[in-house]
mmCIF file as gemmi writes it, N, C-alpha and C atoms, coordinates in Angstrom:
data_model
loop_
_atom_site.group_PDB
_atom_site.id
_atom_site.type_symbol
_atom_site.label_atom_id
_atom_site.label_alt_id
_atom_site.label_comp_id
_atom_site.label_asym_id
_atom_site.label_entity_id
_atom_site.label_seq_id
_atom_site.pdbx_PDB_ins_code
_atom_site.Cartn_x
_atom_site.Cartn_y
_atom_site.Cartn_z
_atom_site.occupancy
_atom_site.B_iso_or_equiv
_atom_site.pdbx_formal_charge
_atom_site.auth_seq_id
_atom_site.auth_asym_id
_atom_site.pdbx_PDB_model_num
ATOM 1 N N . UNK Axp A 1 ? 31.243 79.626 4.011 1 0 ? 1 A 1
ATOM 2 C CA . UNK Axp A 1 ? 31.231 80.173 2.678 1 0 ? 1 A 1
ATOM 3 C C . UNK Axp A 1 ? 29.869 80.802 2.439 1 0 ? 1 A 1
ATOM 4 N N . UNK Axp A 2 ? 29.868 81.955 1.857 1 0 ? 2 A 1
ATOM 5 C CA . UNK Axp A 2 ? 28.638 82.665 1.575 1 0 ? 2 A 1
ATOM 6 C C . UNK Axp A 2 ? 28.437 82.747 0.061 1 0 ? 2 A 1
ATOM 7 N N . UNK Axp A 3 ? 27.253 82.35 -0.366 1 0 ? 3 A 1
ATOM 8 C CA . UNK Axp A 3 ? 26.939 82.3 -1.798 1 0 ? 3 A 1
ATOM 9 C C . UNK Axp A 3 ? 25.433 82.172 -1.93 1 0 ? 3 A 1
ATOM 10 N N . UNK Axp A 4 ? 24.935 82.446 -3.095 1 0 ? 4 A 1
ATOM 11 C CA . UNK Axp A 4 ? 23.528 82.184 -3.371 1 0 ? 4 A 1
ATOM 12 C C . UNK Axp A 4 ? 23.384 80.691 -3.672 1 0 ? 4 A 1
ATOM 13 N N . UNK Axp A 5 ? 22.394 80.049 -3.092 1 0 ? 5 A 1
ATOM 14 C CA . UNK Axp A 5 ? 22.202 78.614 -3.359 1 0 ? 5 A 1
ATOM 15 C C . UNK Axp A 5 ? 21.93 78.366 -4.846 1 0 ? 5 A 1
ATOM 16 N N . UNK Axp A 6 ? 21.476 79.384 -5.558 1 0 ? 6 A 1
ATOM 17 C CA . UNK Axp A 6 ? 21.281 79.246 -7.008 1 0 ? 6 A 1
ATOM 18 C C . UNK Axp A 6 ? 22.613 79.022 -7.731 1 0 ? 6 A 1
ATOM 19 N N . UNK Axp A 7 ? 23.708 79.417 -7.079 1 0 ? 7 A 1
ATOM 20 C CA . UNK Axp A 7 ? 25.034 79.304 -7.68 1 0 ? 7 A 1
ATOM 21 C C . UNK Axp A 7 ? 25.842 78.127 -7.147 1 0 ? 7 A 1
ATOM 22 N N . UNK Axp A 8 ? 25.267 77.326 -6.298 1 0 ? 8 A 1
ATOM 23 C CA . UNK Axp A 8 ? 25.995 76.23 -5.664 1 0 ? 8 A 1
ATOM 24 C C . UNK Axp A 8 ? 26.645 75.304 -6.683 1 0 ? 8 A 1
ATOM 25 N N . UNK Axp A 9 ? 25.907 74.923 -7.683 1 0 ? 9 A 1
ATOM 26 C CA . UNK Axp A 9 ? 26.444 74.02 -8.703 1 0 ? 9 A 1
ATOM 27 C C . UNK Axp A 9 ? 27.521 74.722 -9.538 1 0 ? 9 A 1
ATOM 28 N N . UNK Axp A 10 ? 27.27 75.971 -9.905 1 0 ? 10 A 1
ATOM 29 C CA . UNK Axp A 10 ? 28.225 76.715 -10.724 1 0 ? 10 A 1
ATOM 30 C C . UNK Axp A 10 ? 29.578 76.842 -10.03 1 0 ? 10 A 1
ATOM 31 N N . UNK Axp A 11 ? 29.554 77.196 -8.735 1 0 ? 11 A 1
ATOM 32 C CA . UNK Axp A 11 ? 30.792 77.359 -7.98 1 0 ? 11 A 1
ATOM 33 C C . UNK Axp A 11 ? 31.287 76.036 -7.384 1 0 ? 11 A 1
ATOM 34 N N . UNK Axp A 12 ? 30.533 74.974 -7.563 1 0 ? 12 A 1
ATOM 35 C CA . UNK Axp A 12 ? 30.89 73.642 -7.061 1 0 ? 12 A 1
ATOM 36 C C . UNK Axp A 12 ? 31.171 73.682 -5.555 1 0 ? 12 A 1
ATOM 37 N N . UNK Axp A 13 ? 30.238 74.249 -4.82 1 0 ? 13 A 1
ATOM 38 C CA . UNK Axp A 13 ? 30.416 74.467 -3.386 1 0 ? 13 A 1
ATOM 39 C C . UNK Axp A 13 ? 30.665 73.161 -2.618 1 0 ? 13 A 1
ATOM 40 N N . UNK Axp A 14 ? 29.866 72.103 -2.809 1 0 ? 14 A 1
ATOM 41 C CA . UNK Axp A 14 ? 30.153 70.86 -2.059 1 0 ? 14 A 1
ATOM 42 C C . UNK Axp A 14 ? 31.542 70.289 -2.368 1 0 ? 14 A 1
ATOM 43 N N . UNK Axp A 15 ? 31.926 70.308 -3.631 1 0 ? 15 A 1
ATOM 44 C CA . UNK Axp A 15 ? 33.231 69.786 -4.019 1 0 ? 15 A 1
ATOM 45 C C . UNK Axp A 15 ? 34.362 70.64 -3.442 1 0 ? 15 A 1
ATOM 46 N N . UNK Axp A 16 ? 34.188 71.941 -3.505 1 0 ? 16 A 1
ATOM 47 C CA . UNK Axp A 16 ? 35.182 72.853 -2.954 1 0 ? 16 A 1
ATOM 48 C C . UNK Axp A 16 ? 35.328 72.643 -1.452 1 0 ? 16 A 1
ATOM 49 N N . UNK Axp A 17 ? 34.216 72.453 -0.789 1 0 ? 17 A 1
ATOM 50 C CA . UNK Axp A 17 ? 34.24 72.193 0.648 1 0 ? 17 A 1
ATOM 51 C C . UNK Axp A 17 ? 35.076 70.961 0.979 1 0 ? 17 A 1
ATOM 52 N N . UNK Axp A 18 ? 34.875 69.902 0.227 1 0 ? 18 A 1
ATOM 53 C CA . UNK Axp A 18 ? 35.634 68.666 0.457 1 0 ? 18 A 1
ATOM 54 C C . UNK Axp A 18 ? 37.128 68.879 0.211 1 0 ? 18 A 1
ATOM 55 N N . UNK Axp A 19 ? 37.462 69.64 -0.802 1 0 ? 19 A 1
ATOM 56 C CA . UNK Axp A 19 ? 38.883 69.913 -1.086 1 0 ? 19 A 1
ATOM 57 C C . UNK Axp A 19 ? 39.52 70.747 0.022 1 0 ? 19 A 1
ATOM 58 N N . UNK Axp A 20 ? 38.78 71.736 0.527 1 0 ? 20 A 1
ATOM 59 C CA . UNK Axp A 20 ? 39.317 72.587 1.588 1 0 ? 20 A 1
ATOM 60 C C . UNK Axp A 20 ? 39.546 71.821 2.881 1 0 ? 20 A 1
ATOM 61 N N . UNK Axp A 21 ? 38.717 70.832 3.154 1 0 ? 21 A 1
ATOM 62 C CA . UNK Axp A 21 ? 38.859 70.031 4.381 1 0 ? 21 A 1
ATOM 63 C C . UNK Axp A 21 ? 40.173 69.262 4.417 1 0 ? 21 A 1
ATOM 64 N N . UNK Axp A 22 ? 40.802 69.074 3.299 1 0 ? 22 A 1
ATOM 65 C CA . UNK Axp A 22 ? 42.057 68.321 3.233 1 0 ? 22 A 1
ATOM 66 C C . UNK Axp A 22 ? 43.254 69.123 3.74 1 0 ? 22 A 1
ATOM 67 N N . UNK Axp A 23 ? 43.096 70.429 3.876 1 0 ? 23 A 1
ATOM 68 C CA . UNK Axp A 23 ? 44.181 71.262 4.374 1 0 ? 23 A 1
ATOM 69 C C . UNK Axp A 23 ? 44.25 71.134 5.897 1 0 ? 23 A 1
ATOM 70 N N . UNK Axp A 24 ? 45.401 70.806 6.436 1 0 ? 24 A 1
ATOM 71 C CA . UNK Axp A 24 ? 45.524 70.564 7.873 1 0 ? 24 A 1
ATOM 72 C C . UNK Axp A 24 ? 45.166 71.761 8.748 1 0 ? 24 A 1
ATOM 73 N N . UNK Axp A 25 ? 45.334 72.955 8.242 1 0 ? 25 A 1
ATOM 74 C CA . UNK Axp A 25 ? 45.056 74.143 9.061 1 0 ? 25 A 1
ATOM 75 C C . UNK Axp A 25 ? 43.58 74.528 9.062 1 0 ? 25 A 1
ATOM 76 N N . UNK Axp A 26 ? 42.766 73.842 8.277 1 0 ? 26 A 1
ATOM 77 C CA . UNK Axp A 26 ? 41.332 74.134 8.221 1 0 ? 26 A 1
ATOM 78 C C . UNK Axp A 26 ? 40.591 73.091 9.048 1 0 ? 26 A 1
ATOM 79 N N . UNK Axp A 27 ? 39.977 73.542 10.136 1 0 ? 27 A 1
ATOM 80 C CA . UNK Axp A 27 ? 39.246 72.633 11.018 1 0 ? 27 A 1
ATOM 81 C C . UNK Axp A 27 ? 37.882 72.258 10.46 1 0 ? 27 A 1
ATOM 82 N N . UNK Axp A 28 ? 37.156 73.255 9.977 1 0 ? 28 A 1
ATOM 83 C CA . UNK Axp A 28 ? 35.792 73.04 9.483 1 0 ? 28 A 1
ATOM 84 C C . UNK Axp A 28 ? 35.553 73.917 8.264 1 0 ? 28 A 1
ATOM 85 N N . UNK Axp A 29 ? 34.738 73.407 7.38 1 0 ? 29 A 1
ATOM 86 C CA . UNK Axp A 29 ? 34.247 74.204 6.263 1 0 ? 29 A 1
ATOM 87 C C . UNK Axp A 29 ? 32.732 74.216 6.419 1 0 ? 29 A 1
ATOM 88 N N . UNK Axp A 30 ? 32.182 75.385 6.601 1 0 ? 30 A 1
ATOM 89 C CA . UNK Axp A 30 ? 30.757 75.515 6.877 1 0 ? 30 A 1
ATOM 90 C C . UNK Axp A 30 ? 30.029 76.111 5.684 1 0 ? 30 A 1
ATOM 91 N N . UNK Axp A 31 ? 28.976 75.427 5.287 1 0 ? 31 A 1
ATOM 92 C CA . UNK Axp A 31 ? 28.068 76.012 4.311 1 0 ? 31 A 1
ATOM 93 C C . UNK Axp A 31 ? 26.689 75.42 4.538 1 0 ? 31 A 1
ATOM 94 N N . UNK Axp A 32 ? 25.702 76.261 4.423 1 0 ? 32 A 1
ATOM 95 C CA . UNK Axp A 32 ? 24.347 75.949 4.859 1 0 ? 32 A 1
ATOM 96 C C . UNK Axp A 32 ? 23.749 74.729 4.185 1 0 ? 32 A 1
ATOM 97 N N . UNK Axp A 33 ? 23.945 74.547 2.914 1 0 ? 33 A 1
ATOM 98 C CA . UNK Axp A 33 ? 23.324 73.41 2.212 1 0 ? 33 A 1
ATOM 99 C C . UNK Axp A 33 ? 23.74 72.074 2.82 1 0 ? 33 A 1
ATOM 100 N N . UNK Axp A 34 ? 24.993 71.946 3.204 1 0 ? 34 A 1
ATOM 101 C CA . UNK Axp A 34 ? 25.477 70.704 3.803 1 0 ? 34 A 1
ATOM 102 C C . UNK Axp A 34 ? 24.891 70.53 5.196 1 0 ? 34 A 1
ATOM 103 N N . UNK Axp A 35 ? 24.828 71.618 5.928 1 0 ? 35 A 1
ATOM 104 C CA . UNK Axp A 35 ? 24.403 71.57 7.319 1 0 ? 35 A 1
ATOM 105 C C . UNK Axp A 35 ? 22.931 71.921 7.495 1 0 ? 35 A 1
ATOM 106 N N . UNK Axp A 36 ? 22.201 72.024 6.369 1 0 ? 36 A 1
ATOM 107 C CA . UNK Axp A 36 ? 20.81 72.481 6.46 1 0 ? 36 A 1
ATOM 108 C C . UNK Axp A 36 ? 19.992 71.55 7.336 1 0 ? 36 A 1
ATOM 109 N N . UNK Axp A 37 ? 18.853 72.011 7.665 1 0 ? 37 A 1
ATOM 110 C CA . UNK Axp A 37 ? 18.015 71.321 8.624 1 0 ? 37 A 1
ATOM 111 C C . UNK Axp A 37 ? 17.645 72.315 9.708 1 0 ? 37 A 1
ATOM 112 N N . UNK Axp A 38 ? 18.338 73.43 9.685 1 0 ? 38 A 1
ATOM 113 C CA . UNK Axp A 38 ? 17.98 74.487 10.611 1 0 ? 38 A 1
ATOM 114 C C . UNK Axp A 38 ? 17.732 75.761 9.81 1 0 ? 38 A 1
ATOM 115 N N . UNK Axp A 39 ? 17.043 76.665 10.408 1 0 ? 39 A 1
ATOM 116 C CA . UNK Axp A 39 ? 16.725 77.945 9.792 1 0 ? 39 A 1
ATOM 117 C C . UNK Axp A 39 ? 18.016 78.654 9.392 1 0 ? 39 A 1
ATOM 118 N N . UNK Axp A 40 ? 18.04 79.211 8.19 1 0 ? 40 A 1
ATOM 119 C CA . UNK Axp A 40 ? 19.261 79.853 7.681 1 0 ? 40 A 1
ATOM 120 C C . UNK Axp A 40 ? 19.719 81.007 8.565 1 0 ? 40 A 1
ATOM 121 N N . UNK Axp A 41 ? 18.801 81.761 9.114 1 0 ? 41 A 1
ATOM 122 C CA . UNK Axp A 41 ? 19.169 82.886 9.987 1 0 ? 41 A 1
ATOM 123 C C . UNK Axp A 41 ? 19.843 82.363 11.252 1 0 ? 41 A 1
ATOM 124 N N . UNK Axp A 42 ? 19.246 81.35 11.877 1 0 ? 42 A 1
ATOM 125 C CA . UNK Axp A 42 ? 19.855 80.75 13.074 1 0 ? 42 A 1
ATOM 126 C C . UNK Axp A 42 ? 21.224 80.164 12.748 1 0 ? 42 A 1
ATOM 127 N N . UNK Axp A 43 ? 21.324 79.522 11.596 1 0 ? 43 A 1
ATOM 128 C CA . UNK Axp A 43 ? 22.587 78.93 11.169 1 0 ? 43 A 1
ATOM 129 C C . UNK Axp A 43 ? 23.663 80.008 11.033 1 0 ? 43 A 1
ATOM 130 N N . UNK Axp A 44 ? 23.33 81.108 10.377 1 0 ? 44 A 1
ATOM 131 C CA . UNK Axp A 44 ? 24.295 82.189 10.184 1 0 ? 44 A 1
ATOM 132 C C . UNK Axp A 44 ? 24.73 82.783 11.521 1 0 ? 44 A 1
ATOM 133 N N . UNK Axp A 45 ? 23.767 83.032 12.396 1 0 ? 45 A 1
ATOM 134 C CA . UNK Axp A 45 ? 24.104 83.63 13.691 1 0 ? 45 A 1
ATOM 135 C C . UNK Axp A 45 ? 25.007 82.716 14.505 1 0 ? 45 A 1
ATOM 136 N N . UNK Axp A 46 ? 24.761 81.43 14.443 1 0 ? 46 A 1
ATOM 137 C CA . UNK Axp A 46 ? 25.547 80.454 15.21 1 0 ? 46 A 1
ATOM 138 C C . UNK Axp A 46 ? 26.941 80.269 14.608 1 0 ? 46 A 1
ATOM 139 N N . UNK Axp A 47 ? 27.02 80.092 13.309 1 0 ? 47 A 1
ATOM 140 C CA . UNK Axp A 47 ? 28.297 79.736 12.698 1 0 ? 47 A 1
ATOM 141 C C . UNK Axp A 47 ? 29.229 80.926 12.461 1 0 ? 47 A 1
ATOM 142 N N . UNK Axp A 48 ? 28.69 82.083 12.193 1 0 ? 48 A 1
ATOM 143 C CA . UNK Axp A 48 ? 29.562 83.237 11.939 1 0 ? 48 A 1
ATOM 144 C C . UNK Axp A 48 ? 30.376 83.611 13.168 1 0 ? 48 A 1
ATOM 145 N N . UNK Axp A 49 ? 29.884 83.253 14.346 1 0 ? 49 A 1
ATOM 146 C CA . UNK Axp A 49 ? 30.627 83.529 15.581 1 0 ? 49 A 1
ATOM 147 C C . UNK Axp A 49 ? 31.863 82.648 15.713 1 0 ? 49 A 1
ATOM 148 N N . UNK Axp A 50 ? 31.913 81.555 14.982 1 0 ? 50 A 1
ATOM 149 C CA . UNK Axp A 50 ? 33.01 80.599 15.126 1 0 ? 50 A 1
ATOM 150 C C . UNK Axp A 50 ? 34.002 80.636 13.97 1 0 ? 50 A 1
ATOM 151 N N . UNK Axp A 51 ? 33.813 81.54 13.03 1 0 ? 51 A 1
ATOM 152 C CA . UNK Axp A 51 ? 34.666 81.532 11.841 1 0 ? 51 A 1
ATOM 153 C C . UNK Axp A 51 ? 35.83 82.511 11.952 1 0 ? 51 A 1
ATOM 154 N N . UNK Axp A 52 ? 36.923 82.132 11.331 1 0 ? 52 A 1
ATOM 155 C CA . UNK Axp A 52 ? 38.085 83.01 11.221 1 0 ? 52 A 1
ATOM 156 C C . UNK Axp A 52 ? 38.209 83.565 9.804 1 0 ? 52 A 1
ATOM 157 N N . UNK Axp A 53 ? 37.632 82.847 8.849 1 0 ? 53 A 1
ATOM 158 C CA . UNK Axp A 53 ? 37.692 83.257 7.447 1 0 ? 53 A 1
ATOM 159 C C . UNK Axp A 53 ? 36.282 83.193 6.877 1 0 ? 53 A 1
ATOM 160 N N . UNK Axp A 54 ? 35.934 84.21 6.138 1 0 ? 54 A 1
ATOM 161 C CA . UNK Axp A 54 ? 34.62 84.288 5.497 1 0 ? 54 A 1
ATOM 162 C C . UNK Axp A 54 ? 34.869 84.43 4.002 1 0 ? 54 A 1
ATOM 163 N N . UNK Axp A 55 ? 34.356 83.483 3.211 1 0 ? 55 A 1
ATOM 164 C CA . UNK Axp A 55 ? 34.551 83.508 1.765 1 0 ? 55 A 1
ATOM 165 C C . UNK Axp A 55 ? 33.224 83.854 1.1 1 0 ? 55 A 1
ATOM 166 N N . UNK Axp A 56 ? 33.212 84.914 0.338 1 0 ? 56 A 1
ATOM 167 C CA . UNK Axp A 56 ? 32.011 85.349 -0.365 1 0 ? 56 A 1
ATOM 168 C C . UNK Axp A 56 ? 32.171 85.075 -1.854 1 0 ? 56 A 1
ATOM 169 N N . UNK Axp A 57 ? 31.23 84.334 -2.412 1 0 ? 57 A 1
ATOM 170 C CA . UNK Axp A 57 ? 31.196 84.08 -3.845 1 0 ? 57 A 1
ATOM 171 C C . UNK Axp A 57 ? 30.265 85.113 -4.46 1 0 ? 57 A 1
ATOM 172 N N . UNK Axp A 58 ? 30.847 86.087 -5.112 1 0 ? 58 A 1
ATOM 173 C CA . UNK Axp A 58 ? 30.077 87.19 -5.685 1 0 ? 58 A 1
ATOM 174 C C . UNK Axp A 58 ? 29.497 86.794 -7.034 1 0 ? 58 A 1
ATOM 175 N N . UNK Axp A 59 ? 28.244 87.063 -7.194 1 0 ? 59 A 1
ATOM 176 C CA . UNK Axp A 59 ? 27.563 86.816 -8.457 1 0 ? 59 A 1
ATOM 177 C C . UNK Axp A 59 ? 26.33 87.707 -8.488 1 0 ? 59 A 1
ATOM 178 N N . UNK Axp A 60 ? 25.678 87.725 -9.625 1 0 ? 60 A 1
ATOM 179 C CA . UNK Axp A 60 ? 24.429 88.484 -9.722 1 0 ? 60 A 1
ATOM 180 C C . UNK Axp A 60 ? 23.394 87.929 -8.75 1 0 ? 60 A 1
ATOM 181 N N . UNK Axp A 61 ? 23.332 86.603 -8.639 1 0 ? 61 A 1
ATOM 182 C CA . UNK Axp A 61 ? 22.387 85.986 -7.697 1 0 ? 61 A 1
ATOM 183 C C . UNK Axp A 61 ? 22.718 86.354 -6.259 1 0 ? 61 A 1
ATOM 184 N N . UNK Axp A 62 ? 24.003 86.355 -5.91 1 0 ? 62 A 1
ATOM 185 C CA . UNK Axp A 62 ? 24.414 86.708 -4.546 1 0 ? 62 A 1
ATOM 186 C C . UNK Axp A 62 ? 24.06 88.168 -4.236 1 0 ? 62 A 1
ATOM 187 N N . UNK Axp A 63 ? 24.243 89.034 -5.216 1 0 ? 63 A 1
ATOM 188 C CA . UNK Axp A 63 ? 23.932 90.449 -5.02 1 0 ? 63 A 1
ATOM 189 C C . UNK Axp A 63 ? 22.455 90.673 -4.748 1 0 ? 63 A 1
ATOM 190 N N . UNK Axp A 64 ? 21.619 89.773 -5.223 1 0 ? 64 A 1
ATOM 191 C CA . UNK Axp A 64 ? 20.165 89.892 -5.033 1 0 ? 64 A 1
ATOM 192 C C . UNK Axp A 64 ? 19.674 89.099 -3.827 1 0 ? 64 A 1
ATOM 193 N N . UNK Axp A 65 ? 20.547 88.33 -3.19 1 0 ? 65 A 1
ATOM 194 C CA . UNK Axp A 65 ? 20.152 87.429 -2.118 1 0 ? 65 A 1
ATOM 195 C C . UNK Axp A 65 ? 20.067 88.139 -0.776 1 0 ? 65 A 1
ATOM 196 N N . UNK Axp A 66 ? 18.926 88.078 -0.139 1 0 ? 66 A 1
ATOM 197 C CA . UNK Axp A 66 ? 18.736 88.669 1.199 1 0 ? 66 A 1
ATOM 198 C C . UNK Axp A 66 ? 19.618 87.953 2.216 1 0 ? 66 A 1
ATOM 199 N N . UNK Axp A 67 ? 19.735 86.635 2.1 1 0 ? 67 A 1
ATOM 200 C CA . UNK Axp A 67 ? 20.575 85.876 3.039 1 0 ? 67 A 1
ATOM 201 C C . UNK Axp A 67 ? 22.042 86.27 2.92 1 0 ? 67 A 1
ATOM 202 N N . UNK Axp A 68 ? 22.542 86.418 1.712 1 0 ? 68 A 1
ATOM 203 C CA . UNK Axp A 68 ? 23.922 86.848 1.516 1 0 ? 68 A 1
ATOM 204 C C . UNK Axp A 68 ? 24.098 88.259 2.077 1 0 ? 68 A 1
ATOM 205 N N . UNK Axp A 69 ? 23.146 89.114 1.843 1 0 ? 69 A 1
ATOM 206 C CA . UNK Axp A 69 ? 23.208 90.473 2.387 1 0 ? 69 A 1
ATOM 207 C C . UNK Axp A 69 ? 23.258 90.436 3.91 1 0 ? 69 A 1
ATOM 208 N N . UNK Axp A 70 ? 22.458 89.59 4.531 1 0 ? 70 A 1
ATOM 209 C CA . UNK Axp A 70 ? 22.433 89.481 5.986 1 0 ? 70 A 1
ATOM 210 C C . UNK Axp A 70 ? 23.761 88.97 6.547 1 0 ? 70 A 1
ATOM 211 N N . UNK Axp A 71 ? 24.396 88.066 5.822 1 0 ? 71 A 1
ATOM 212 C CA . UNK Axp A 71 ? 25.695 87.567 6.288 1 0 ? 71 A 1
ATOM 213 C C . UNK Axp A 71 ? 26.713 88.682 6.291 1 0 ? 71 A 1
């Protein structure tokens, strides 16, 4: 999932991630805040290669985010 971390609470990203994991056809839900501990650029390069679906949460913050732009 791609979003500005400033919007994480607004979009309820951790909660949404947990709900999506309950669907049998979804193997993994990836978002940087949960998996942080590594550089965001490295994380994006590694995880985007393994995704079949990319969800973008559009907001004013996301539009201004360099990381969202890079994704």
